[in-house]
C-alpha positions in Angstrom: -65.4 199.0 60.7 -62.7 197.4 58.4 -61.7 193.8 58.3 -59.6 192.7 61.3 -55.9 192.4 60.8 -54.8 188.7 61.2 -51.4 187.4 62.0 -52.0 184.0 60.3 -50.4 180.7 61.2 -50.4 177.8 58.7 -50.3 174.5 60.5 -49.2 171.6 58.4 -49.2 168.0 59.7 -48.6 164.6 58.2 -48.5 161.3 60.1 -48.8 157.5 59.6 -52.5 158.0 60.5 -53.0 159.3 56.9 -52.1 156.0 55.4 -49.8 155.3 52.4 -51.7 157.1 49.6 -51.0 160.5 51.0 -49.9 162.5 47.9 -52.9 164.8 48.3 -52.1 165.3 51.9 -48.3 165.8 51.7 -46.7 168.8 53.5 -45.9 170.5 50.2 -49.5 170.0 48.9 -50.9 171.4 52.2 -48.6 174.4 52.0 -49.5 175.3 48.4 -53.2 174.9 49.1 -53.2 177.1 52.3 -50.8 179.7 50.8 -53.1 180.1 47.8 -56.1 180.5 50.1 -54.4 183.3 52.1 -53.5 185.2 48.9 -57.0 184.9 47.6 -58.5 186.2 50.9 -56.0 188.8 51.8 -54.6 187.0 54.9 -51.0 187.7 55.9 -48.9 184.6 56.7 -46.9 185.2 59.9 -45.6 181.7 60.6 -45.7 178.2 59.2 -45.6 175.3 61.7 -44.8 171.8 60.4 -45.1 168.4 62.2 -44.1 165.4 60.0 -44.3 162.0 61.3 -46.0 162.6 64.6 -49.3 160.8 65.4 -52.3 163.1 65.4 -53.9 161.2 68.3 -51.2 162.8 70.5 -51.3 166.6 70.9 -47.7 166.6 72.2 -46.3 167.6 68.8 -43.2 169.9 68.8 -44.5 172.5 66.3 -48.1 172.3 67.5 -47.0 173.0 71.0 -44.8 175.9 69.8 -47.9 177.4 67.9 -50.1 177.2 71.1 -47.3 179.0 73.0 -47.1 181.8 70.3 -50.9 182.1 70.5 -50.8 182.5 74.3 -48.1 185.3 73.7 -50.3 187.1 71.2 -48.1 186.4 68.1 -50.9 184.6 66.3 -54.6 185.3 66.0 -55.6 183.1 63.1 -54.9 179.5 62.5 -55.5 177.6 59.1 -55.3 173.9 58.5 -56.2 171.7 55.5 -58.9 170.0 57.6 -60.0 169.4 61.2 -58.0 166.2 61.5 -54.7 168.2 61.3 -55.4 169.6 64.8 -55.9 166.1 66.1 -58.0 162.9 66.0 -59.0 162.9 69.7 -62.3 164.5 69.5 -62.3 165.8 73.1 -59.0 167.5 72.8 -59.8 168.9 69.3 -63.1 170.2 70.5 -61.3 171.9 73.4 -59.2 173.8 70.9 -61.9 174.8 68.5 -64.6 175.6 71.2 -62.5 176.9 74.2 -58.8 177.6 73.6 -59.1 179.4 70.3 -62.1 181.6 71.2 -60.7 182.4 74.6 -57.5 183.7 72.9 -59.4 185.6 70.1 -58.1 183.2 67.5 -59.9 182.6 64.2 -59.8 179.0 63.1 -60.2 177.7 59.5 -60.3 174.1 58.4 -60.3 174.6 54.7 -61.6 171.4 53.1 -64.2 170.8 56.0 -65.6 174.3 55.5 -65.1 175.3 59.1 -64.5 179.0 59.9 -65.0 180.3 63.5 -65.8 183.7 62.1 -69.0 182.2 60.6 -71.0 180.6 63.3 -73.1 178.5 60.9 -70.0 176.4 59.9 -69.4 175.4 63.5 -72.7 173.5 64.0 -71.4 170.3 62.4 -67.7 170.7 63.7 -68.3 168.4 66.8 -69.6 165.6 64.6 -66.6 165.9 62.2 -64.3 165.7 65.3 -66.0 162.6 66.5 -65.7 161.0 63.0 -62.0 161.8 63.0 -61.6 160.2 66.4 -63.5 157.1 65.2 -61.3 156.9 62.1 -58.1 157.0 64.3 -59.4 154.2 66.5 -60.2 152.1 63.4 -56.7 152.7 62.0 -55.2 151.9 65.4 -57.0 148.6 65.6 -55.9 147.7 62.0 -52.2 148.5 62.8 -52.2 146.5 65.9 -53.8 143.6 64.2 -51.1 143.7 61.4 -48.4 144.0 64.0 -49.7 141.0 65.9 -50.0 138.9 62.7 -46.4 139.6 61.8 -45.2 138.8 65.3 -47.0 135.5 65.2 -45.2 134.8 62.0 -41.9 135.2 64.0 -41.0 138.5 62.4 -38.9 141.0 64.3 -40.7 144.4 63.9 -39.1 146.7 66.6 -37.3 149.8 65.6 -33.8 148.7 66.6 -32.3 145.3 67.0 -31.5 144.0 70.5 -28.0 144.4 71.9 -25.8 141.7 70.2 -27.9 141.6 67.0 -28.3 143.7 63.8 -31.1 143.6 61.3 -30.5 141.5 58.2 -29.9 143.9 55.3 -31.8 141.5 53.0 -34.8 141.1 55.5 -35.3 143.8 58.1 -37.6 141.5 60.0 -34.8 138.9 60.6 -31.9 139.3 63.0 -28.2 138.5 62.5 -25.6 138.2 65.3 -23.5 141.3 65.7 -20.1 140.0 66.6 -19.1 143.4 68.1 -21.5 143.0 71.0 -22.4 139.3 71.1 -19.3 138.3 73.1 -20.6 140.8 75.8 -23.9 139.2 75.8 -22.3 135.7 76.2 -20.2 137.1 79.1 -23.2 138.5 80.9 -24.9 135.2 80.8 -21.8 133.4 82.0 -21.4 135.8 84.9 -25.1 135.2 85.9 -24.5 131.4 85.6 -21.4 131.6 87.7 -23.6 133.2 90.6 -23.1 136.9 90.1 -26.2 139.0 90.8 -27.6 141.7 88.4 -26.2 144.5 90.5 -22.7 142.9 90.5 -22.8 142.4 86.8 -23.8 146.0 86.1 -21.0 147.3 88.4 -18.5 145.0 86.6 -19.5 146.1 83.1 -19.4 149.7 84.1 -16.0 149.5 85.8 -14.6 147.9 82.6 -16.2 150.6 80.5 -18.1 148.2 78.3 -20.5 150.0 76.0 -24.1 149.8 77.1 -27.1 149.0 74.9 -28.1 152.6 74.3 -24.6 153.4 73.2 -24.7 150.5 70.6 -28.3 151.8 69.5 -26.9 155.3 69.1 -24.5 154.0 66.3 -27.3 152.9 64.1 -30.6 154.8 65.1 -31.2 158.5 65.4 -32.4 159.9 68.7 -30.6 157.6 71.1 -27.6 159.9 71.4 -29.8 162.1 73.7 -29.2 159.6 76.4 -25.5 160.0 76.2 -25.1 163.3 77.9 -21.5 162.7 79.0 -18.6 160.5 77.9 -19.2 158.3 80.9 -22.9 157.8 80.3 -22.0 155.4 77.4 -20.6 152.9 79.9 -23.0 153.4 82.9 -24.9 150.0 83.0 -28.1 149.9 84.9 -29.8 147.0 86.6 -32.6 147.2 84.1 -30.3 146.8 81.0 -28.7 143.7 82.5 -32.1 142.3 83.6 -33.6 142.8 80.1 -30.7 141.0 78.5 -30.9 138.0 80.9 -34.8 137.7 80.5 -35.1 138.4 76.7 -35.8 135.2 74.8 -34.4 136.8 71.7 -30.9 135.5 72.8 -32.0 131.9 72.6 -33.2 132.5 69.0 -36.9 133.3 69.8 -39.2 136.3 69.0 -41.3 137.7 71.9 -44.8 139.0 70.8 -47.2 141.4 72.6 -44.2 142.9 74.5 -45.9 145.5 76.7 -48.6 146.8 74.3 -50.3 150.1 75.1 -53.5 150.2 77.1 -55.5 152.0 74.4 -55.2 154.5 71.6 -55.6 157.4 74.1 -53.7 155.9 77.0 -50.1 155.2 76.2 -49.3 153.5 79.5 -48.0 150.1 78.7 -49.4 146.8 80.2 -47.2 144.4 82.3 -45.4 141.7 80.4 -47.3 139.3 82.5 -50.6 140.2 80.7 -52.6 137.7 78.8 -51.4 137.4 75.2 -47.7 137.3 75.7 -46.2 134.7 73.5 -42.8 133.5 72.3 -42.0 132.1 68.8 -39.0 129.8 68.9 -36.2 129.2 66.4 -36.6 132.3 64.3 -32.8 133.3 64.2 -29.4 132.1 65.2 -29.1 132.2 69.0 -26.3 133.8 70.8 -27.1 131.7 74.0 -27.8 128.0 73.8 -31.6 127.6 74.7 -30.8 125.2 77.6 -28.2 127.6 79.1 -30.8 130.5 78.6 -33.4 128.5 80.6 -30.9 127.6 83.3 -29.9 131.3 83.8 -33.6 132.4 83.8 -34.3 129.9 86.6 -31.2 131.2 88.5 -32.2 134.8 88.4 -35.8 134.0 89.3 -34.8 132.0 92.3 -32.0 134.4 93.3 -34.5 137.2 93.9 -35.4 135.5 97.3 -32.2 133.6 97.7 -30.9 135.5 100.7 -34.1 136.5 102.4 -33.5 138.3 105.7 -30.3 136.5 106.3 -27.5 138.5 104.6 -24.8 135.9 105.4 -26.6 132.9 104.2 -26.5 132.0 100.5 -29.6 130.0 99.8 -28.4 128.0 96.8 -31.4 125.6 97.1 -34.0 128.5 96.3 -36.6 127.4 93.9 -35.6 123.6 94.1 -36.5 122.4 97.5 -40.2 121.4 98.1 -42.4 119.7 100.7 -43.0 116.1 99.8 -46.6 116.2 101.2 -48.1 119.6 100.3 -45.8 120.6 97.5 -45.0 124.1 98.9 -41.5 125.4 98.9 -39.3 125.1 101.9 -37.8 128.4 103.1 -34.8 129.3 105.3 -35.3 129.8 109.1 -32.6 130.5 111.6 -31.9 127.5 113.8 -32.2 127.5 117.5 -29.0 125.7 118.5 -25.5 126.4 119.6 -23.4 127.6 116.8 -19.6 128.1 116.9 -19.4 130.2 113.7 -17.4 127.7 111.6 -20.2 126.5 109.4 -22.9 129.1 108.5 -25.1 126.3 107.2 -25.2 124.6 110.5 -27.2 127.5 112.0 -30.0 127.6 109.4 -32.8 125.2 108.7 -35.3 124.6 105.9 -39.0 124.5 106.8 -42.3 124.0 105.0 -43.8 127.4 104.0 -47.3 126.0 104.3 -46.7 125.0 107.9 -45.0 128.3 108.7 -48.0 130.3 107.5 -50.9 128.0 108.6 -49.6 125.6 111.2 -50.3 121.9 111.8 -53.8 122.1 110.4 -52.4 122.2 106.9 -48.9 120.5 107.0 -45.9 119.5 109.3 -42.6 121.2 109.7 -40.5 119.0 107.4 -37.6 120.7 109.0 -34.1 119.8 107.8 -30.8 121.4 108.8 -29.1 123.2 105.9 -25.7 121.7 106.6 -27.2 118.2 106.5 -29.0 118.9 103.2 -25.8 120.2 101.7 -23.9 117.0 102.8 -26.6 114.7 101.5 -27.0 116.3 98.1 -23.3 116.5 97.5 -22.8 112.9 98.5 -25.5 111.8 96.1 -24.1 113.7 93.2 -20.6 112.4 93.9 -22.0 108.7 94.2 -23.8 109.0 90.8 -20.8 110.6 89.2 -18.5 107.8 90.4 -20.9 105.2 89.1 -21.0 106.8 85.7 -17.2 106.9 85.5 -16.8 103.3 86.7 -19.2 101.8 84.2 -21.2 104.3 82.2 -22.7 101.6 79.9 -24.1 99.7 82.8 -25.5 102.9 84.4 -27.2 103.9 81.2 -28.8 100.5 80.7 -29.9 100.5 84.4 -31.5 103.9 84.2 -33.1 103.2 80.8 -34.6 100.1 82.2 -36.0 101.9 85.2 -37.5 104.7 83.1 -39.0 102.3 80.5 -42.7 101.7 80.5 -42.1 98.1 79.1 -39.3 95.6 79.8 -36.9 94.9 76.8 -38.8 91.8 76.0 -42.0 93.8 75.9 -40.4 96.3 73.5 -39.2 93.5 71.2 -42.7 92.1 71.3 -44.1 95.5 70.5 -41.8 95.8 67.5 -43.0 92.4 66.2 -46.6 93.3 66.8 -46.2 96.6 64.9 -44.8 94.9 61.8 -47.7 92.4 61.8 -50.3 95.3 62.2 -48.7 97.4 59.5 -48.7 94.4 57.1 -52.4 93.6 57.9 -53.4 97.2 57.3 -51.7 97.2 53.8 -53.6 94.0 53.0 -56.9 95.6 54.0 -56.2 98.6 51.6 -55.8 96.1 48.8 -58.9 94.1 49.8 -61.0 97.4 50.0 -59.8 98.4 46.5 -60.7 94.9 45.1 -64.1 95.0 46.8 -64.9 98.4 45.4 -63.9 97.3 41.9 -66.2 94.1 42.2 -69.0 96.3 43.4 -68.8 98.7 40.5 -68.6 95.7 38.1 -71.8 94.2 39.6 -70.1 91.1 41.1 -71.0 92.2 44.6 -74.4 93.5 45.4 -75.1 96.7 47.5 -76.0 94.9 50.7 -72.9 92.6 50.7 -70.7 95.5 49.8 -71.9 97.7 52.7 -71.6 94.8 55.2 -68.1 93.7 54.1 -66.7 97.3 53.8 -68.0 98.1 57.3 -66.2 95.2 58.7 -63.0 96.2 56.8 -63.3 99.8 58.0 -63.8 98.7 61.7 -60.6 96.6 61.5 -58.6 99.4 59.8 -59.6 101.8 62.7 -58.5 99.2 65.3 -55.3 98.5 63.6 -54.5 102.3 63.3 -55.1 102.8 67.0 -53.0 99.8 67.9 -50.1 101.0 65.6 -50.1 104.3 67.3 -49.9 102.7 70.7 -47.1 100.4 69.7 -45.1 103.3 68.1 -45.5 105.2 71.4 -44.1 102.2 73.4 -41.1 102.0 71.0 -40.5 105.7 70.9 -40.7 106.0 74.6 -38.0 103.3 75.1 -35.8 105.1 72.6 -36.2 108.4 74.4 -35.5 106.7 77.7 -32.1 105.5 76.3 -31.3 109.0 75.0 -32.2 110.6 78.3 -30.2 108.0 80.3 -27.1 108.8 78.0 -27.6 112.6 78.4 -27.7 112.3 82.2 -24.7 110.0 82.4 -22.7 112.3 80.2 -23.8 115.3 82.4 -23.2 113.7 85.9 -19.7 112.5 84.9 -18.4 116.0 85.0 -19.1 116.3 88.8 -17.1 113.4 90.2 -14.4 115.7 91.9 -16.6 118.5 93.2 -16.1 119.6 96.8 -18.9 122.1 97.2 -22.3 122.9 95.7 -23.2 126.1 93.9 -26.6 127.3 92.7 -25.6 127.1 89.1 -24.4 123.4 89.6 -27.7 122.5 91.4 -29.9 124.1 88.7 -27.9 122.4 86.0 -28.3 118.9 87.5 -31.5 118.9 89.5 -35.3 119.7 88.7 -36.4 119.5 92.4 -35.7 118.1 95.8 -38.6 116.7 97.9 -38.1 116.7 101.7 -40.2 114.2 103.8 -41.2 114.6 107.5 -38.6 112.7 109.7 -39.8 109.2 110.9 -38.9 107.3 114.0 -37.5 104.0 112.8 -36.5 101.7 115.8 -35.6 104.7 117.9 -33.7 106.6 115.2 -35.1 109.5 113.2 -34.7 108.9 109.5 -35.5 111.7 107.0 -36.0 110.8 103.3 -35.1 113.0 100.4 -36.3 112.5 96.8 -34.0 114.1 94.3 -35.4 114.5 90.8 -32.4 114.8 88.3 -32.5 116.4 84.9 -33.5 114.0 82.1 -34.2 111.0 84.3 -36.1 112.0 87.4 -35.8 110.2 90.7 -33.0 107.7 91.1 -33.2 105.6 94.2 
């Protein structure tokens, strides 16, 4: 019998797995090598399949899949590659092709530089081991790449393929971001809408209605491949909830770089981990922010609390979500429908807040801490207006009063701390000179070893005490200065709300850190309920 007739396929593959010194593995080099082999061995080339830039750990490569289809259709009965790794670096999948798929379809397989030829069974004995080595090599390369990426992320470098919506890559440094003034105003508007109380769904609908270009449309202008998502003219403006949510949650807009953003589970499993996984980190101050960091934090708090803001009560806007806590157990207070007559004029009058711990586990854990929503609204509104009026009437007196209250030491104590600090710093400088003089006299033989050790130990002990004392005094003085700055910041902030007539969720989150609700107490036959309001910068103000 004569030699079988082979319809031969050359499969050429090059990927980042091959490293940077890949001249010997280039597509052209592979083609020349395999073509020469076919001529020398009388094999007819029917087709050449090329995959350039696809990872060999993934068998879902376009030309590779097309070659498999042609094999199944009987067009190809011989496949030649430069080496086994061209088929793939997953040893289980590669073994499946060489030991099952190719033999079952009558295909001869040749891996030229590895000396593999399925027509000669002796060459196949070592093939599984070579596949395993290729797999191990791929895993080692993957670890090194991930480590390099992590290192660059921790340096604050931006390493993603495309810049986020509202930014462009710096032409002078591709790992640095610059503001893109074409889309940055849209980002600012999205944050403003969220701050003003609009939900993610409402924002997406509004942007879609106004035909604002969505992120994928902006990406299609600078990166190849994204135009596949723009199947119609309208799809460029169809905003999704996910796009809006990602913009509102991404710290890149406050000037930060987010690292470990949904890494893959492993080399062979491309499923991505949740962003809540351990290792997620943020590097602040890496580029110019589009959104002020304080405003970004405020909006983040708003959208987080707004998820449960309405609960089961579609008509009640829970503007206190995330702020109101039980003064005793620390759990949040949630909304409950009140059991009282309601005439329909004030929706808040028919809802109460109640301790979550009590609702779930009863009196054994906590008490109700029930407060009528309308009464809570009135109390907080009145307190804000009272403080705003005081700030407008005499802001300097209010700043002084709050700073004194916040201070850990009275003004006289701070002045004394400043005097003590100067005295301690002076003595420390003197000790340095005495130490130097003592050492010189010891070297010159004027002070013997025993006396030198005794005196130097005493000097060193005093130095340590002084350094500790100086640190404590500096902390007292610094704390007093910060208290003054915080008091000024709060007074400047509260002044803006003297004329408000209603509360909003954005307003509350701008002014208040938390509200603690106490259990009502019977005082001389009258029930009194205490609220502790902790304001931004200054905490609780009685």
